[in-house]
PDB file of N, CA, C and O in Angstrom:
ATOM      1  N   MET A   1     100.810  64.589  55.588  1.00  0.00           N
ATOM      2  CA  MET A   1     100.795  65.672  56.544  1.00  0.00           C
ATOM      3  C   MET A   1     100.380  65.118  57.899  1.00  0.00           C
ATOM      4  O   MET A   1      99.444  64.323  57.985  1.00  0.00           O
ATOM      5  N   GLY A   2     101.064  65.530  58.948  1.00  0.00           N
ATOM      6  CA  GLY A   2     100.736  65.083  60.294  1.00  0.00           C
ATOM      7  C   GLY A   2      99.726  65.992  60.956  1.00  0.00           C
ATOM      8  O   GLY A   2      99.596  67.166  60.607  1.00  0.00           O
ATOM      9  N   VAL A   3      99.016  65.434  61.911  1.00  0.00           N
ATOM     10  CA  VAL A   3      98.035  66.181  62.693  1.00  0.00           C
ATOM     11  C   VAL A   3      98.305  65.881  64.154  1.00  0.00           C
ATOM     12  O   VAL A   3      98.523  64.726  64.519  1.00  0.00           O
ATOM     13  N   VAL A   4      98.292  66.916  65.003  1.00  0.00           N
ATOM     14  CA  VAL A   4      98.570  66.711  66.420  1.00  0.00           C
ATOM     15  C   VAL A   4      97.726  67.665  67.256  1.00  0.00           C
ATOM     16  O   VAL A   4      97.534  68.826  66.893  1.00  0.00           O
ATOM     17  N   VAL A   5      97.220  67.153  68.395  1.00  0.00           N
ATOM     18  CA  VAL A   5      96.552  67.979  69.386  1.00  0.00           C
ATOM     19  C   VAL A   5      97.524  68.084  70.558  1.00  0.00           C
ATOM     20  O   VAL A   5      97.905  67.073  71.149  1.00  0.00           O
ATOM     21  N   VAL A   6      97.918  69.302  70.888  1.00  0.00           N
ATOM     22  CA  VAL A   6      98.850  69.527  71.990  1.00  0.00           C
ATOM     23  C   VAL A   6      98.051  69.997  73.192  1.00  0.00           C
ATOM     24  O   VAL A   6      97.445  71.068  73.164  1.00  0.00           O
ATOM     25  N   THR A   7      98.051  69.189  74.255  1.00  0.00           N
ATOM     26  CA  THR A   7      97.392  69.596  75.495  1.00  0.00           C
ATOM     27  C   THR A   7      98.437  70.287  76.365  1.00  0.00           C
ATOM     28  O   THR A   7      99.621  69.951  76.324  1.00  0.00           O
ATOM     29  N   GLY A   8      97.983  71.247  77.145  1.00  0.00           N
ATOM     30  CA  GLY A   8      98.934  71.996  77.968  1.00  0.00           C
ATOM     31  C   GLY A   8      99.804  72.918  77.128  1.00  0.00           C
ATOM     32  O   GLY A   8     100.945  73.199  77.492  1.00  0.00           O
ATOM     33  N   ALA A   9      99.274  73.385  76.015  1.00  0.00           N
ATOM     34  CA  ALA A   9     100.064  74.173  75.069  1.00  0.00           C
ATOM     35  C   ALA A   9     100.529  75.512  75.626  1.00  0.00           C
ATOM     36  O   ALA A   9     101.518  76.067  75.147  1.00  0.00           O
ATOM     37  N   ALA A  10      99.836  76.037  76.624  1.00  0.00           N
ATOM     38  CA  ALA A  10     100.223  77.323  77.207  1.00  0.00           C
ATOM     39  C   ALA A  10     101.221  77.156  78.353  1.00  0.00           C
ATOM     40  O   ALA A  10     101.705  78.146  78.903  1.00  0.00           O
ATOM     41  N   GLY A  11     101.526  75.926  78.710  1.00  0.00           N
ATOM     42  CA  GLY A  11     102.454  75.670  79.807  1.00  0.00           C
ATOM     43  C   GLY A  11     103.905  75.684  79.370  1.00  0.00           C
ATOM     44  O   GLY A  11     104.220  75.983  78.219  1.00  0.00           O
ATOM     45  N   ARG A  12     104.768  75.361  80.289  1.00  0.00           N
ATOM     46  CA  ARG A  12     106.217  75.402  80.040  1.00  0.00           C
ATOM     47  C   ARG A  12     106.635  74.447  78.922  1.00  0.00           C
ATOM     48  O   ARG A  12     107.359  74.847  78.010  1.00  0.00           O
ATOM     49  N   ILE A  13     106.195  73.214  78.980  1.00  0.00           N
ATOM     50  CA  ILE A  13     106.583  72.235  77.953  1.00  0.00           C
ATOM     51  C   ILE A  13     105.878  72.531  76.632  1.00  0.00           C
ATOM     52  O   ILE A  13     106.497  72.481  75.569  1.00  0.00           O
ATOM     53  N   GLY A  14     104.588  72.838  76.699  1.00  0.00           N
ATOM     54  CA  GLY A  14     103.832  73.130  75.482  1.00  0.00           C
ATOM     55  C   GLY A  14     104.412  74.293  74.697  1.00  0.00           C
ATOM     56  O   GLY A  14     104.535  74.218  73.475  1.00  0.00           O
ATOM     57  N   THR A  15     104.769  75.372  75.392  1.00  0.00           N
ATOM     58  CA  THR A  15     105.329  76.532  74.698  1.00  0.00           C
ATOM     59  C   THR A  15     106.710  76.235  74.134  1.00  0.00           C
ATOM     60  O   THR A  15     107.140  76.880  73.178  1.00  0.00           O
ATOM     61  N   ALA A  16     107.402  75.276  74.711  1.00  0.00           N
ATOM     62  CA  ALA A  16     108.715  74.887  74.179  1.00  0.00           C
ATOM     63  C   ALA A  16     108.569  73.961  72.974  1.00  0.00           C
ATOM     64  O   ALA A  16     109.381  74.009  72.049  1.00  0.00           O
ATOM     65  N   VAL A  17     107.534  73.115  72.983  1.00  0.00           N
ATOM     66  CA  VAL A  17     107.349  72.121  71.919  1.00  0.00           C
ATOM     67  C   VAL A  17     106.698  72.706  70.668  1.00  0.00           C
ATOM     68  O   VAL A  17     107.097  72.378  69.551  1.00  0.00           O
ATOM     69  N   LEU A  18     105.709  73.561  70.846  1.00  0.00           N
ATOM     70  CA  LEU A  18     104.950  74.080  69.700  1.00  0.00           C
ATOM     71  C   LEU A  18     105.828  74.648  68.579  1.00  0.00           C
ATOM     72  O   LEU A  18     105.594  74.320  67.416  1.00  0.00           O
ATOM     73  N   PRO A  19     106.822  75.479  68.879  1.00  0.00           N
ATOM     74  CA  PRO A  19     107.630  76.031  67.783  1.00  0.00           C
ATOM     75  C   PRO A  19     108.496  74.988  67.065  1.00  0.00           C
ATOM     76  O   PRO A  19     109.000  75.246  65.972  1.00  0.00           O
ATOM     77  N   LEU A  20     108.665  73.826  67.671  1.00  0.00           N
ATOM     78  CA  LEU A  20     109.508  72.785  67.079  1.00  0.00           C
ATOM     79  C   LEU A  20     108.743  71.857  66.134  1.00  0.00           C
ATOM     80  O   LEU A  20     109.351  71.080  65.398  1.00  0.00           O
ATOM     81  N   LEU A  21     107.418  71.938  66.154  1.00  0.00           N
ATOM     82  CA  LEU A  21     106.613  71.067  65.298  1.00  0.00           C
ATOM     83  C   LEU A  21     106.712  71.530  63.845  1.00  0.00           C
ATOM     84  O   LEU A  21     106.737  72.730  63.571  1.00  0.00           O
ATOM     85  N   PRO A  22     106.768  70.587  62.930  1.00  0.00           N
ATOM     86  CA  PRO A  22     106.865  70.950  61.511  1.00  0.00           C
ATOM     87  C   PRO A  22     105.687  71.828  61.076  1.00  0.00           C
ATOM     88  O   PRO A  22     104.546  71.592  61.473  1.00  0.00           O
ATOM     89  N   GLU A  23     105.975  72.835  60.262  1.00  0.00           N
ATOM     90  CA  GLU A  23     104.934  73.759  59.806  1.00  0.00           C
ATOM     91  C   GLU A  23     103.875  73.082  58.943  1.00  0.00           C
ATOM     92  O   GLU A  23     102.758  73.585  58.820  1.00  0.00           O
ATOM     93  N   VAL A  24     104.217  71.957  58.352  1.00  0.00           N
ATOM     94  CA  VAL A  24     103.242  71.263  57.497  1.00  0.00           C
ATOM     95  C   VAL A  24     102.211  70.481  58.317  1.00  0.00           C
ATOM     96  O   VAL A  24     101.209  70.023  57.768  1.00  0.00           O
ATOM     97  N   TRP A  25     102.442  70.326  59.610  1.00  0.00           N
ATOM     98  CA  TRP A  25     101.487  69.628  60.466  1.00  0.00           C
ATOM     99  C   TRP A  25     100.310  70.540  60.778  1.00  0.00           C
ATOM    100  O   TRP A  25     100.462  71.757  60.880  1.00  0.00           O
ATOM    101  N   GLN A  26      99.142  69.941  60.926  1.00  0.00           N
ATOM    102  CA  GLN A  26      97.981  70.659  61.453  1.00  0.00           C
ATOM    103  C   GLN A  26      98.077  70.536  62.967  1.00  0.00           C
ATOM    104  O   GLN A  26      98.081  69.427  63.502  1.00  0.00           O
ATOM    105  N   VAL A  27      98.156  71.665  63.658  1.00  0.00           N
ATOM    106  CA  VAL A  27      98.324  71.650  65.114  1.00  0.00           C
ATOM    107  C   VAL A  27      97.111  72.305  65.767  1.00  0.00           C
ATOM    108  O   VAL A  27      96.706  73.405  65.392  1.00  0.00           O
ATOM    109  N   LYS A  28      96.544  71.614  66.742  1.00  0.00           N
ATOM    110  CA  LYS A  28      95.465  72.161  67.566  1.00  0.00           C
ATOM    111  C   LYS A  28      96.053  72.318  68.963  1.00  0.00           C
ATOM    112  O   LYS A  28      96.226  71.335  69.684  1.00  0.00           O
ATOM    113  N   ALA A  29      96.359  73.555  69.342  1.00  0.00           N
ATOM    114  CA  ALA A  29      96.940  73.839  70.655  1.00  0.00           C
ATOM    115  C   ALA A  29      95.818  74.043  71.664  1.00  0.00           C
ATOM    116  O   ALA A  29      94.907  74.837  71.427  1.00  0.00           O
ATOM    117  N   THR A  30      95.877  73.329  72.794  1.00  0.00           N
ATOM    118  CA  THR A  30      94.829  73.418  73.818  1.00  0.00           C
ATOM    119  C   THR A  30      95.437  73.559  75.208  1.00  0.00           C
ATOM    120  O   THR A  30      96.577  73.166  75.452  1.00  0.00           O
ATOM    121  N   ASP A  31      94.647  74.127  76.108  1.00  0.00           N
ATOM    122  CA  ASP A  31      95.024  74.228  77.518  1.00  0.00           C
ATOM    123  C   ASP A  31      93.735  74.436  78.305  1.00  0.00           C
ATOM    124  O   ASP A  31      92.661  74.553  77.715  1.00  0.00           O
ATOM    125  N   LEU A  32      93.832  74.482  79.615  1.00  0.00           N
ATOM    126  CA  LEU A  32      92.627  74.661  80.431  1.00  0.00           C
ATOM    127  C   LEU A  32      91.897  75.956  80.115  1.00  0.00           C
ATOM    128  O   LEU A  32      90.667  76.000  80.149  1.00  0.00           O
ATOM    129  N   THR A  33      92.638  77.005  79.809  1.00  0.00           N
ATOM    130  CA  THR A  33      92.026  78.288  79.462  1.00  0.00           C
ATOM    131  C   THR A  33      92.565  78.762  78.118  1.00  0.00           C
ATOM    132  O   THR A  33      93.717  78.505  77.768  1.00  0.00           O
ATOM    133  N   ALA A  34      91.715  79.457  77.377  1.00  0.00           N
ATOM    134  CA  ALA A  34      92.106  79.976  76.069  1.00  0.00           C
ATOM    135  C   ALA A  34      93.036  81.171  76.252  1.00  0.00           C
ATOM    136  O   ALA A  34      92.844  81.994  77.147  1.00  0.00           O
ATOM    137  N   ALA A  35      94.045  81.251  75.391  1.00  0.00           N
ATOM    138  CA  ALA A  35      94.963  82.389  75.414  1.00  0.00           C
ATOM    139  C   ALA A  35      95.813  82.379  74.160  1.00  0.00           C
ATOM    140  O   ALA A  35      96.466  81.380  73.860  1.00  0.00           O
ATOM    141  N   GLY A  36      95.813  83.469  73.431  1.00  0.00           N
ATOM    142  CA  GLY A  36      96.712  83.657  72.297  1.00  0.00           C
ATOM    143  C   GLY A  36      96.835  82.486  71.340  1.00  0.00           C
ATOM    144  O   GLY A  36      97.934  81.965  71.149  1.00  0.00           O
ATOM    145  N   GLY A  37      95.751  82.064  70.741  1.00  0.00           N
ATOM    146  CA  GLY A  37      95.791  80.975  69.776  1.00  0.00           C
ATOM    147  C   GLY A  37      95.689  79.588  70.387  1.00  0.00           C
ATOM    148  O   GLY A  37      95.776  78.585  69.679  1.00  0.00           O
ATOM    149  N   VAL A  38      95.507  79.529  71.685  1.00  0.00           N
ATOM    150  CA  VAL A  38      95.352  78.251  72.385  1.00  0.00           C
ATOM    151  C   VAL A  38      93.877  78.088  72.740  1.00  0.00           C
ATOM    152  O   VAL A  38      93.291  78.944  73.402  1.00  0.00           O
ATOM    153  N   ALA A  39      93.286  76.982  72.295  1.00  0.00           N
ATOM    154  CA  ALA A  39      91.869  76.721  72.548  1.00  0.00           C
ATOM    155  C   ALA A  39      91.672  76.116  73.934  1.00  0.00           C
ATOM    156  O   ALA A  39      92.529  75.369  74.406  1.00  0.00           O
ATOM    157  N   PRO A  40      90.557  76.428  74.590  1.00  0.00           N
ATOM    158  CA  PRO A  40      90.306  75.848  75.907  1.00  0.00           C
ATOM    159  C   PRO A  40      89.918  74.370  75.797  1.00  0.00           C
ATOM    160  O   PRO A  40      89.121  73.987  74.941  1.00  0.00           O
ATOM    161  N   LEU A  41      90.493  73.557  76.671  1.00  0.00           N
ATOM    162  CA  LEU A  41      90.135  72.136  76.721  1.00  0.00           C
ATOM    163  C   LEU A  41      90.510  71.575  78.086  1.00  0.00           C
ATOM    164  O   LEU A  41      91.659  71.673  78.516  1.00  0.00           O
ATOM    165  N   ASP A  42      89.531  70.990  78.758  1.00  0.00           N
ATOM    166  CA  ASP A  42      89.757  70.275  80.017  1.00  0.00           C
ATOM    167  C   ASP A  42      89.878  68.797  79.664  1.00  0.00           C
ATOM    168  O   ASP A  42      88.889  68.165  79.293  1.00  0.00           O
ATOM    169  N   VAL A  43      91.077  68.246  79.776  1.00  0.00           N
ATOM    170  CA  VAL A  43      91.295  66.857  79.351  1.00  0.00           C
ATOM    171  C   VAL A  43      90.593  65.845  80.246  1.00  0.00           C
ATOM    172  O   VAL A  43      90.566  64.657  79.923  1.00  0.00           O
ATOM    173  N   THR A  44      90.024  66.292  81.366  1.00  0.00           N
ATOM    174  CA  THR A  44      89.243  65.378  82.196  1.00  0.00           C
ATOM    175  C   THR A  44      87.796  65.289  81.718  1.00  0.00           C
ATOM    176  O   THR A  44      87.017  64.485  82.230  1.00  0.00           O
ATOM    177  N   ASP A  45      87.440  66.114  80.740  1.00  0.00           N
ATOM    178  CA  ASP A  45      86.091  66.112  80.163  1.00  0.00           C
ATOM    179  C   ASP A  45      86.122  65.285  78.876  1.00  0.00           C
ATOM    180  O   ASP A  45      86.546  65.757  77.821  1.00  0.00           O
ATOM    181  N   ARG A  46      85.667  64.057  78.996  1.00  0.00           N
ATOM    182  CA  ARG A  46      85.746  63.108  77.881  1.00  0.00           C
ATOM    183  C   ARG A  46      85.013  63.600  76.632  1.00  0.00           C
ATOM    184  O   ARG A  46      85.513  63.442  75.518  1.00  0.00           O
ATOM    185  N   LYS A  47      83.843  64.189  76.810  1.00  0.00           N
ATOM    186  CA  LYS A  47      83.073  64.687  75.662  1.00  0.00           C
ATOM    187  C   LYS A  47      83.783  65.854  74.980  1.00  0.00           C
ATOM    188  O   LYS A  47      83.792  65.947  73.753  1.00  0.00           O
ATOM    189  N   ALA A  48      84.370  66.732  75.766  1.00  0.00           N
ATOM    190  CA  ALA A  48      85.100  67.867  75.187  1.00  0.00           C
ATOM    191  C   ALA A  48      86.305  67.374  74.387  1.00  0.00           C
ATOM    192  O   ALA A  48      86.583  67.889  73.304  1.00  0.00           O
ATOM    193  N   CYS A  49      87.012  66.391  74.906  1.00  0.00           N
ATOM    194  CA  CYS A  49      88.160  65.828  74.187  1.00  0.00           C
ATOM    195  C   CYS A  49      87.720  65.186  72.878  1.00  0.00           C
ATOM    196  O   CYS A  49      88.357  65.370  71.841  1.00  0.00           O
ATOM    197  N   ALA A  50      86.640  64.442  72.934  1.00  0.00           N
ATOM    198  CA  ALA A  50      86.137  63.785  71.728  1.00  0.00           C
ATOM    199  C   ALA A  50      85.750  64.811  70.679  1.00  0.00           C
ATOM    200  O   ALA A  50      86.018  64.615  69.494  1.00  0.00           O
ATOM    201  N   SER A  51      85.124  65.903  71.097  1.00  0.00           N
ATOM    202  CA  SER A  51      84.693  66.914  70.120  1.00  0.00           C
ATOM    203  C   SER A  51      85.891  67.610  69.485  1.00  0.00           C
ATOM    204  O   SER A  51      85.849  67.939  68.299  1.00  0.00           O
ATOM    205  N   VAL A  52      86.942  67.837  70.236  1.00  0.00           N
ATOM    206  CA  VAL A  52      88.147  68.456  69.667  1.00  0.00           C
ATOM    207  C   VAL A  52      88.801  67.513  68.678  1.00  0.00           C
ATOM    208  O   VAL A  52      89.208  67.931  67.594  1.00  0.00           O
ATOM    209  N   ILE A  53      88.903  66.260  69.037  1.00  0.00           N
ATOM    210  CA  ILE A  53      89.562  65.287  68.151  1.00  0.00           C
ATOM    211  C   ILE A  53      88.727  65.042  66.899  1.00  0.00           C
ATOM    212  O   ILE A  53      89.257  65.066  65.788  1.00  0.00           O
ATOM    213  N   VAL A  54      87.447  64.809  67.065  1.00  0.00           N
ATOM    214  CA  VAL A  54      86.590  64.556  65.907  1.00  0.00           C
ATOM    215  C   VAL A  54      86.537  65.801  65.027  1.00  0.00           C
ATOM    216  O   VAL A  54      86.647  65.691  63.806  1.00  0.00           O
ATOM    217  N   GLY A  55      86.371  66.974  65.616  1.00  0.00           N
ATOM    218  CA  GLY A  55      86.293  68.205  64.853  1.00  0.00           C
ATOM    219  C   GLY A  55      87.576  68.536  64.126  1.00  0.00           C
ATOM    220  O   GLY A  55      87.546  69.138  63.053  1.00  0.00           O
ATOM    221  N   HIS A  56      88.700  68.152  64.698  1.00  0.00           N
ATOM    222  CA  HIS A  56      89.989  68.495  64.107  1.00  0.00           C
ATOM    223  C   HIS A  56      90.408  67.498  63.037  1.00  0.00           C
ATOM    224  O   HIS A  56      91.068  67.877  62.069  1.00  0.00           O
ATOM    225  N   PHE A  57      90.044  66.253  63.189  1.00  0.00           N
ATOM    226  CA  PHE A  57      90.522  65.217  62.281  1.00  0.00           C
ATOM    227  C   PHE A  57      89.528  64.872  61.185  1.00  0.00           C
ATOM    228  O   PHE A  57      89.836  64.064  60.309  1.00  0.00           O
ATOM    229  N   SER A  58      88.342  65.467  61.216  1.00  0.00           N
ATOM    230  CA  SER A  58      87.362  65.099  60.179  1.00  0.00           C
ATOM    231  C   SER A  58      87.471  66.001  58.969  1.00  0.00           C
ATOM    232  O   SER A  58      86.725  65.833  58.005  1.00  0.00           O
TER     233      SER A  58
END
């Protein structure tokens, strides 16, 4: 099973890509602000990125 963190999931590319990912993958959708199943994540915040990755993959 694949695991992927999608940054910018609420944007134009993210919203186009998310439905194309295999349903068997674990997907963590993120963007600067939370909205409709998208978790907030500022990719310039190194600690926040680490916590999302560690929390999602452990």
